[in-house]
PyMOL commands that place a pseudoatom at each C-alpha (Angstrom):
pseudoatom trace, name=CA, resn=MET, resi=1, chain=A, elem=C, hetatm=0, pos=[-64.872, -68.445, -26.051]
pseudoatom trace, name=CA, resn=ASN, resi=2, chain=A, elem=C, hetatm=0, pos=[-63.893, -66.386, -29.246]
pseudoatom trace, name=CA, resn=PRO, resi=3, chain=A, elem=C, hetatm=0, pos=[-65.983, -63.209, -30.153]
pseudoatom trace, name=CA, resn=HIS, resi=4, chain=A, elem=C, hetatm=0, pos=[-67.922, -63.021, -33.199]
pseudoatom trace, name=CA, resn=ALA, resi=5, chain=A, elem=C, hetatm=0, pos=[-66.758, -60.022, -34.325]
pseudoatom trace, name=CA, resn=TYR, resi=6, chain=A, elem=C, hetatm=0, pos=[-63.585, -57.952, -33.911]
pseudoatom trace, name=CA, resn=ILE, resi=7, chain=A, elem=C, hetatm=0, pos=[-63.571, -54.130, -34.423]
pseudoatom trace, name=CA, resn=PHE, resi=8, chain=A, elem=C, hetatm=0, pos=[-59.919, -52.454, -34.958]
pseudoatom trace, name=CA, resn=THR, resi=9, chain=A, elem=C, hetatm=0, pos=[-60.577, -48.708, -34.585]
pseudoatom trace, name=CA, resn=ASP, resi=10, chain=A, elem=C, hetatm=0, pos=[-57.912, -45.579, -34.476]
pseudoatom trace, name=CA, resn=GLY, resi=11, chain=A, elem=C, hetatm=0, pos=[-58.160, -41.945, -34.671]
pseudoatom trace, name=CA, resn=SER, resi=12, chain=A, elem=C, hetatm=0, pos=[-56.068, -39.008, -35.359]
pseudoatom trace, name=CA, resn=CYS, resi=13, chain=A, elem=C, hetatm=0, pos=[-56.452, -35.408, -34.857]
pseudoatom trace, name=CA, resn=THR, resi=14, chain=A, elem=C, hetatm=0, pos=[-53.951, -32.661, -36.188]
pseudoatom trace, name=CA, resn=GLY, resi=15, chain=A, elem=C, hetatm=0, pos=[-53.415, -29.466, -33.227]
pseudoatom trace, name=CA, resn=THR, resi=16, chain=A, elem=C, hetatm=0, pos=[-55.950, -27.235, -35.805]
pseudoatom trace, name=CA, resn=GLY, resi=17, chain=A, elem=C, hetatm=0, pos=[-58.871, -29.822, -34.917]
pseudoatom trace, name=CA, resn=LEU, resi=18, chain=A, elem=C, hetatm=0, pos=[-59.148, -31.862, -38.386]
pseudoatom trace, name=CA, resn=GLY, resi=19, chain=A, elem=C, hetatm=0, pos=[-59.793, -35.149, -37.546]
pseudoatom trace, name=CA, resn=ALA, resi=20, chain=A, elem=C, hetatm=0, pos=[-60.045, -38.735, -39.008]
pseudoatom trace, name=CA, resn=TRP, resi=21, chain=A, elem=C, hetatm=0, pos=[-61.128, -42.167, -37.612]
pseudoatom trace, name=CA, resn=ALA, resi=22, chain=A, elem=C, hetatm=0, pos=[-61.066, -45.615, -39.093]
pseudoatom trace, name=CA, resn=THR, resi=23, chain=A, elem=C, hetatm=0, pos=[-62.325, -49.591, -38.370]
pseudoatom trace, name=CA, resn=VAL, resi=24, chain=A, elem=C, hetatm=0, pos=[-61.853, -52.505, -39.859]
pseudoatom trace, name=CA, resn=ILE, resi=25, chain=A, elem=C, hetatm=0, pos=[-64.723, -55.094, -38.433]
pseudoatom trace, name=CA, resn=ILE, resi=26, chain=A, elem=C, hetatm=0, pos=[-63.800, -59.049, -39.116]
pseudoatom trace, name=CA, resn=LEU, resi=27, chain=A, elem=C, hetatm=0, pos=[-66.449, -61.455, -38.642]
pseudoatom trace, name=CA, resn=PRO, resi=28, chain=A, elem=C, hetatm=0, pos=[-63.967, -64.588, -39.054]
pseudoatom trace, name=CA, resn=LYS, resi=29, chain=A, elem=C, hetatm=0, pos=[-66.957, -67.048, -39.107]
pseudoatom trace, name=CA, resn=GLU, resi=30, chain=A, elem=C, hetatm=0, pos=[-68.237, -65.679, -42.122]
pseudoatom trace, name=CA, resn=SER, resi=31, chain=A, elem=C, hetatm=0, pos=[-65.176, -64.614, -43.589]
pseudoatom trace, name=CA, resn=VAL, resi=32, chain=A, elem=C, hetatm=0, pos=[-66.320, -61.296, -43.900]
pseudoatom trace, name=CA, resn=SER, resi=33, chain=A, elem=C, hetatm=0, pos=[-64.573, -57.693, -43.209]
pseudoatom trace, name=CA, resn=GLN, resi=34, chain=A, elem=C, hetatm=0, pos=[-65.662, -54.285, -43.780]
pseudoatom trace, name=CA, resn=VAL, resi=35, chain=A, elem=C, hetatm=0, pos=[-63.602, -51.060, -43.534]
pseudoatom trace, name=CA, resn=LEU, resi=36, chain=A, elem=C, hetatm=0, pos=[-65.697, -47.680, -42.223]
pseudoatom trace, name=CA, resn=PHE, resi=37, chain=A, elem=C, hetatm=0, pos=[-63.790, -44.266, -41.735]
pseudoatom trace, name=CA, resn=GLY, resi=38, chain=A, elem=C, hetatm=0, pos=[-64.669, -40.587, -41.519]
pseudoatom trace, name=CA, resn=VAL, resi=39, chain=A, elem=C, hetatm=0, pos=[-63.519, -37.415, -40.849]
pseudoatom trace, name=CA, resn=ALA, resi=40, chain=A, elem=C, hetatm=0, pos=[-64.480, -34.227, -39.033]
pseudoatom trace, name=CA, resn=ASN, resi=41, chain=A, elem=C, hetatm=0, pos=[-63.553, -30.163, -38.732]
pseudoatom trace, name=CA, resn=TYR, resi=42, chain=A, elem=C, hetatm=0, pos=[-63.001, -28.738, -35.163]
pseudoatom trace, name=CA, resn=THR, resi=43, chain=A, elem=C, hetatm=0, pos=[-62.645, -32.232, -33.173]
pseudoatom trace, name=CA, resn=THR, resi=44, chain=A, elem=C, hetatm=0, pos=[-60.715, -33.627, -30.791]
pseudoatom trace, name=CA, resn=ILE, resi=45, chain=A, elem=C, hetatm=0, pos=[-58.517, -36.907, -30.831]
pseudoatom trace, name=CA, resn=ASN, resi=46, chain=A, elem=C, hetatm=0, pos=[-60.710, -38.204, -27.758]
pseudoatom trace, name=CA, resn=ARG, resi=47, chain=A, elem=C, hetatm=0, pos=[-63.888, -38.057, -30.224]
pseudoatom trace, name=CA, resn=CYS, resi=48, chain=A, elem=C, hetatm=0, pos=[-61.507, -39.611, -32.907]
pseudoatom trace, name=CA, resn=GLU, resi=49, chain=A, elem=C, hetatm=0, pos=[-60.829, -42.589, -31.174]
pseudoatom trace, name=CA, resn=LEU, resi=50, chain=A, elem=C, hetatm=0, pos=[-64.662, -43.366, -30.057]
pseudoatom trace, name=CA, resn=GLN, resi=51, chain=A, elem=C, hetatm=0, pos=[-66.326, -42.734, -33.032]
pseudoatom trace, name=CA, resn=PRO, resi=52, chain=A, elem=C, hetatm=0, pos=[-64.817, -45.617, -34.985]
pseudoatom trace, name=CA, resn=ALA, resi=53, chain=A, elem=C, hetatm=0, pos=[-65.963, -47.984, -32.248]
pseudoatom trace, name=CA, resn=ILE, resi=54, chain=A, elem=C, hetatm=0, pos=[-69.649, -46.436, -32.534]
pseudoatom trace, name=CA, resn=ASP, resi=55, chain=A, elem=C, hetatm=0, pos=[-69.491, -47.119, -36.557]
pseudoatom trace, name=CA, resn=GLY, resi=56, chain=A, elem=C, hetatm=0, pos=[-68.521, -50.210, -36.156]
pseudoatom trace, name=CA, resn=LEU, resi=57, chain=A, elem=C, hetatm=0, pos=[-71.069, -51.319, -33.467]
pseudoatom trace, name=CA, resn=ARG, resi=58, chain=A, elem=C, hetatm=0, pos=[-73.821, -49.336, -35.696]
pseudoatom trace, name=CA, resn=TRP, resi=59, chain=A, elem=C, hetatm=0, pos=[-72.590, -51.415, -38.761]
pseudoatom trace, name=CA, resn=LEU, resi=60, chain=A, elem=C, hetatm=0, pos=[-72.527, -54.833, -36.943]
pseudoatom trace, name=CA, resn=ARG, resi=61, chain=A, elem=C, hetatm=0, pos=[-76.204, -54.350, -35.878]
pseudoatom trace, name=CA, resn=LEU, resi=62, chain=A, elem=C, hetatm=0, pos=[-77.412, -53.543, -39.398]
pseudoatom trace, name=CA, resn=HIS, resi=63, chain=A, elem=C, hetatm=0, pos=[-75.267, -56.913, -40.313]
pseudoatom trace, name=CA, resn=PHE, resi=64, chain=A, elem=C, hetatm=0, pos=[-76.786, -58.874, -37.574]
pseudoatom trace, name=CA, resn=GLY, resi=65, chain=A, elem=C, hetatm=0, pos=[-80.246, -57.404, -37.333]
pseudoatom trace, name=CA, resn=LYS, resi=66, chain=A, elem=C, hetatm=0, pos=[-80.937, -58.275, -33.527]
pseudoatom trace, name=CA, resn=PRO, resi=67, chain=A, elem=C, hetatm=0, pos=[-77.747, -58.558, -31.856]
pseudoatom trace, name=CA, resn=THR, resi=68, chain=A, elem=C, hetatm=0, pos=[-78.528, -60.314, -28.608]
pseudoatom trace, name=CA, resn=GLY, resi=69, chain=A, elem=C, hetatm=0, pos=[-75.685, -62.705, -27.308]
pseudoatom trace, name=CA, resn=ILE, resi=70, chain=A, elem=C, hetatm=0, pos=[-73.213, -61.432, -30.241]
pseudoatom trace, name=CA, resn=ARG, resi=71, chain=A, elem=C, hetatm=0, pos=[-69.539, -61.004, -28.665]
pseudoatom trace, name=CA, resn=VAL, resi=72, chain=A, elem=C, hetatm=0, pos=[-67.973, -57.795, -30.074]
pseudoatom trace, name=CA, resn=LEU, resi=73, chain=A, elem=C, hetatm=0, pos=[-64.060, -56.960, -29.064]
pseudoatom trace, name=CA, resn=ILE, resi=74, chain=A, elem=C, hetatm=0, pos=[-63.210, -53.768, -29.779]
pseudoatom trace, name=CA, resn=ILE, resi=75, chain=A, elem=C, hetatm=0, pos=[-59.494, -53.214, -30.212]
pseudoatom trace, name=CA, resn=SER, resi=76, chain=A, elem=C, hetatm=0, pos=[-57.722, -49.766, -29.643]
pseudoatom trace, name=CA, resn=ASP, resi=77, chain=A, elem=C, hetatm=0, pos=[-54.751, -48.213, -29.123]
pseudoatom trace, name=CA, resn=SER, resi=78, chain=A, elem=C, hetatm=0, pos=[-56.517, -45.217, -26.923]
pseudoatom trace, name=CA, resn=GLU, resi=79, chain=A, elem=C, hetatm=0, pos=[-56.257, -46.296, -23.358]
pseudoatom trace, name=CA, resn=THR, resi=80, chain=A, elem=C, hetatm=0, pos=[-58.699, -43.497, -22.428]
pseudoatom trace, name=CA, resn=THR, resi=81, chain=A, elem=C, hetatm=0, pos=[-61.203, -44.840, -24.614]
pseudoatom trace, name=CA, resn=VAL, resi=82, chain=A, elem=C, hetatm=0, pos=[-60.972, -48.398, -23.257]
pseudoatom trace, name=CA, resn=ARG, resi=83, chain=A, elem=C, hetatm=0, pos=[-60.833, -47.536, -19.797]
pseudoatom trace, name=CA, resn=THR, resi=84, chain=A, elem=C, hetatm=0, pos=[-63.966, -45.487, -20.357]
pseudoatom trace, name=CA, resn=MET, resi=85, chain=A, elem=C, hetatm=0, pos=[-65.880, -48.209, -22.098]
pseudoatom trace, name=CA, resn=SER, resi=86, chain=A, elem=C, hetatm=0, pos=[-64.769, -50.728, -19.348]
pseudoatom trace, name=CA, resn=GLY, resi=87, chain=A, elem=C, hetatm=0, pos=[-66.066, -48.359, -16.373]
pseudoatom trace, name=CA, resn=GLU, resi=88, chain=A, elem=C, hetatm=0, pos=[-62.885, -47.634, -14.935]
pseudoatom trace, name=CA, resn=PHE, resi=89, chain=A, elem=C, hetatm=0, pos=[-63.164, -44.019, -16.318]
pseudoatom trace, name=CA, resn=ASP, resi=90, chain=A, elem=C, hetatm=0, pos=[-65.964, -41.607, -15.758]
pseudoatom trace, name=CA, resn=SER, resi=91, chain=A, elem=C, hetatm=0, pos=[-67.075, -40.488, -19.353]
pseudoatom trace, name=CA, resn=GLY, resi=92, chain=A, elem=C, hetatm=0, pos=[-67.403, -36.537, -18.109]
pseudoatom trace, name=CA, resn=THR, resi=93, chain=A, elem=C, hetatm=0, pos=[-66.666, -35.210, -21.708]
pseudoatom trace, name=CA, resn=ASN, resi=94, chain=A, elem=C, hetatm=0, pos=[-67.987, -35.742, -25.287]
pseudoatom trace, name=CA, resn=LEU, resi=95, chain=A, elem=C, hetatm=0, pos=[-71.385, -37.128, -23.598]
pseudoatom trace, name=CA, resn=ASP, resi=96, chain=A, elem=C, hetatm=0, pos=[-73.223, -36.899, -26.838]
pseudoatom trace, name=CA, resn=LEU, resi=97, chain=A, elem=C, hetatm=0, pos=[-70.798, -39.845, -28.622]
pseudoatom trace, name=CA, resn=TRP, resi=98, chain=A, elem=C, hetatm=0, pos=[-70.677, -41.838, -24.985]
pseudoatom trace, name=CA, resn=GLN, resi=99, chain=A, elem=C, hetatm=0, pos=[-74.808, -41.619, -25.262]
pseudoatom trace, name=CA, resn=ALA, resi=100, chain=A, elem=C, hetatm=0, pos=[-74.303, -42.967, -29.005]
pseudoatom trace, name=CA, resn=TYR, resi=101, chain=A, elem=C, hetatm=0, pos=[-72.264, -45.465, -27.635]
pseudoatom trace, name=CA, resn=GLU, resi=102, chain=A, elem=C, hetatm=0, pos=[-74.377, -46.743, -25.165]
pseudoatom trace, name=CA, resn=VAL, resi=103, chain=A, elem=C, hetatm=0, pos=[-77.164, -46.881, -27.751]
pseudoatom trace, name=CA, resn=ALA, resi=104, chain=A, elem=C, hetatm=0, pos=[-75.136, -48.938, -30.520]
pseudoatom trace, name=CA, resn=ARG, resi=105, chain=A, elem=C, hetatm=0, pos=[-73.443, -51.714, -27.919]
pseudoatom trace, name=CA, resn=ARG, resi=106, chain=A, elem=C, hetatm=0, pos=[-77.073, -52.392, -26.428]
pseudoatom trace, name=CA, resn=GLY, resi=107, chain=A, elem=C, hetatm=0, pos=[-77.657, -55.910, -27.001]
pseudoatom trace, name=CA, resn=PHE, resi=108, chain=A, elem=C, hetatm=0, pos=[-73.841, -56.645, -28.084]
pseudoatom trace, name=CA, resn=LEU, resi=109, chain=A, elem=C, hetatm=0, pos=[-71.560, -58.602, -25.388]
pseudoatom trace, name=CA, resn=VAL, resi=110, chain=A, elem=C, hetatm=0, pos=[-68.751, -55.876, -25.899]
pseudoatom trace, name=CA, resn=THR, resi=111, chain=A, elem=C, hetatm=0, pos=[-65.506, -56.352, -24.628]
pseudoatom trace, name=CA, resn=PRO, resi=112, chain=A, elem=C, hetatm=0, pos=[-63.099, -53.408, -24.864]
pseudoatom trace, name=CA, resn=SER, resi=113, chain=A, elem=C, hetatm=0, pos=[-59.492, -54.076, -25.221]
pseudoatom trace, name=CA, resn=TRP, resi=114, chain=A, elem=C, hetatm=0, pos=[-56.143, -51.491, -25.226]
pseudoatom trace, name=CA, resn=ARG, resi=115, chain=A, elem=C, hetatm=0, pos=[-53.250, -52.716, -27.419]
pseudoatom trace, name=CA, resn=GLU, resi=116, chain=A, elem=C, hetatm=0, pos=[-50.559, -50.800, -28.077]
pseudoatom trace, name=CA, resn=ARG, resi=117, chain=A, elem=C, hetatm=0, pos=[-50.042, -48.502, -31.264]
pseudoatom trace, name=CA, resn=ASN, resi=118, chain=A, elem=C, hetatm=0, pos=[-49.450, -50.416, -34.431]
pseudoatom trace, name=CA, resn=THR, resi=119, chain=A, elem=C, hetatm=0, pos=[-49.193, -54.013, -32.708]
pseudoatom trace, name=CA, resn=HIS, resi=120, chain=A, elem=C, hetatm=0, pos=[-51.178, -55.765, -35.472]
pseudoatom trace, name=CA, resn=PRO, resi=121, chain=A, elem=C, hetatm=0, pos=[-51.968, -55.521, -38.831]
pseudoatom trace, name=CA, resn=TYR, resi=122, chain=A, elem=C, hetatm=0, pos=[-55.424, -54.628, -38.602]
pseudoatom trace, name=CA, resn=MET, resi=123, chain=A, elem=C, hetatm=0, pos=[-54.128, -51.533, -36.080]
pseudoatom trace, name=CA, resn=GLN, resi=124, chain=A, elem=C, hetatm=0, pos=[-51.516, -50.491, -38.608]
pseudoatom trace, name=CA, resn=PHE, resi=125, chain=A, elem=C, hetatm=0, pos=[-54.205, -50.361, -41.416]
pseudoatom trace, name=CA, resn=VAL, resi=126, chain=A, elem=C, hetatm=0, pos=[-56.473, -48.277, -39.350]
pseudoatom trace, name=CA, resn=ASP, resi=127, chain=A, elem=C, hetatm=0, pos=[-53.669, -45.883, -38.360]
pseudoatom trace, name=CA, resn=ALA, resi=128, chain=A, elem=C, hetatm=0, pos=[-52.427, -45.571, -41.751]
pseudoatom trace, name=CA, resn=LEU, resi=129, chain=A, elem=C, hetatm=0, pos=[-55.935, -44.872, -43.070]
pseudoatom trace, name=CA, resn=CYS, resi=130, chain=A, elem=C, hetatm=0, pos=[-56.566, -42.253, -40.638]
pseudoatom trace, name=CA, resn=GLY, resi=131, chain=A, elem=C, hetatm=0, pos=[-53.050, -40.809, -42.004]
pseudoatom trace, name=CA, resn=ALA, resi=132, chain=A, elem=C, hetatm=0, pos=[-53.941, -40.927, -45.423]
pseudoatom trace, name=CA, resn=VAL, resi=133, chain=A, elem=C, hetatm=0, pos=[-57.427, -39.336, -45.049]
pseudoatom trace, name=CA, resn=ARG, resi=134, chain=A, elem=C, hetatm=0, pos=[-56.008, -36.243, -42.858]
pseudoatom trace, name=CA, resn=LYS, resi=135, chain=A, elem=C, hetatm=0, pos=[-53.407, -35.995, -45.915]
pseudoatom trace, name=CA, resn=LEU, resi=136, chain=A, elem=C, hetatm=0, pos=[-55.850, -35.812, -48.499]
pseudoatom trace, name=CA, resn=LEU, resi=137, chain=A, elem=C, hetatm=0, pos=[-57.843, -33.315, -46.934]
pseudoatom trace, name=CA, resn=LEU, resi=138, chain=A, elem=C, hetatm=0, pos=[-54.577, -31.141, -45.887]
pseudoatom trace, name=CA, resn=GLU, resi=139, chain=A, elem=C, hetatm=0, pos=[-52.664, -30.672, -48.980]
pseudoatom trace, name=CA, resn=PRO, resi=140, chain=A, elem=C, hetatm=0, pos=[-55.539, -29.060, -50.944]
pseudoatom trace, name=CA, resn=ALA, resi=141, chain=A, elem=C, hetatm=0, pos=[-56.623, -26.933, -47.855]
pseudoatom trace, name=CA, resn=ALA, resi=142, chain=A, elem=C, hetatm=0, pos=[-52.836, -25.555, -47.972]
pseudoatom trace, name=CA, resn=ARG, resi=143, chain=A, elem=C, hetatm=0, pos=[-52.996, -24.899, -51.689]
pseudoatom trace, name=CA, resn=ILE, resi=144, chain=A, elem=C, hetatm=0, pos=[-56.344, -23.205, -52.000]
pseudoatom trace, name=CA, resn=GLU, resi=145, chain=A, elem=C, hetatm=0, pos=[-55.181, -19.839, -52.233]
pseudoatom trace, name=CA, resn=GLU, resi=146, chain=A, elem=C, hetatm=0, pos=[-52.918, -20.565, -55.371]
pseudoatom trace, name=CA, resn=ASP, resi=147, chain=A, elem=C, hetatm=0, pos=[-55.555, -23.253, -56.818]
pseudoatom trace, name=CA, resn=THR, resi=148, chain=A, elem=C, hetatm=0, pos=[-58.967, -21.032, -56.381]
pseudoatom trace, name=CA, resn=PRO, resi=149, chain=A, elem=C, hetatm=0, pos=[-60.156, -19.470, -59.713]
pseudoatom trace, name=CA, resn=PRO, resi=150, chain=A, elem=C, hetatm=0, pos=[-60.950, -16.036, -59.930]
pseudoatom trace, name=CA, resn=ALA, resi=151, chain=A, elem=C, hetatm=0, pos=[-64.374, -14.997, -58.963]
pseudoatom trace, name=CA, resn=ASN, resi=152, chain=A, elem=C, hetatm=0, pos=[-65.212, -13.992, -62.877]
pseudoatom trace, name=CA, resn=PHE, resi=153, chain=A, elem=C, hetatm=0, pos=[-64.167, -17.691, -63.739]
pseudoatom trace, name=CA, resn=SER, resi=154, chain=A, elem=C, hetatm=0, pos=[-66.619, -19.022, -66.463]
pseudoatom trace, name=CA, resn=LEU, resi=155, chain=A, elem=C, hetatm=0, pos=[-68.616, -21.991, -65.465]
pseudoatom trace, name=CA, resn=GLU, resi=156, chain=A, elem=C, hetatm=0, pos=[-69.676, -22.304, -69.346]
pseudoatom trace, name=CA, resn=GLY, resi=157, chain=A, elem=C, hetatm=0, pos=[-69.645, -25.827, -70.659]
pseudoatom trace, name=CA, resn=ILE, resi=158, chain=A, elem=C, hetatm=0, pos=[-70.009, -27.337, -67.208]
pseudoatom trace, name=CA, resn=THR, resi=159, chain=A, elem=C, hetatm=0, pos=[-73.959, -28.125, -67.463]
for i in range(1, 159): cmd.bond("trace and resi %d" % i, "trace and resi %d" % (i + 1))
show_as sticks, trace
zoom trace
C-alpha cells in the first residue's frame, strides 16, 4: 500500500558547526507539498540530518490533526539516521532530538528509507536548499568586518 505522505530530508554542516536542514513533504492524494528548512550554529551533521524528519512529522500532525494510521515514508541520504529510526542503531547521542522524533512520530506508521544522495529530484532539491541557506549565512559572516559600520554610525532617520 502506498504512503499517504512522503518526507524527503537532508542536512548539511560545515566544520565550523554551521548547519542547515531541509525537507519537502509530499501528500500525493491531496496534491499538497510543503517545504521547510532551518539553520543552527554549533551543531553537527547528525543533528542536521534528523531535524528535518522531526519538522516534517510535526507539520503533518498540524495538517492532519489526529495522525492515526497515516503511512509516512521518510527518505534520507543519511544511513545512520535511517538505521537509528529503524532500530538497527542505538540513539546514544542527540537524545533530545531522538526524544522529539519519538513524540513527533506517535500515531503515524513511519517507514524510514535510505536513498543514495541526490538520486531523486526531491533529494536534489533539499540538498541544494541546504547548500543555498548555508552559503547565504556564510557570505555575510566572511565580510562582517568590512561591512560593519563604525561605532559612531548615525541611526538618524531610521525610526
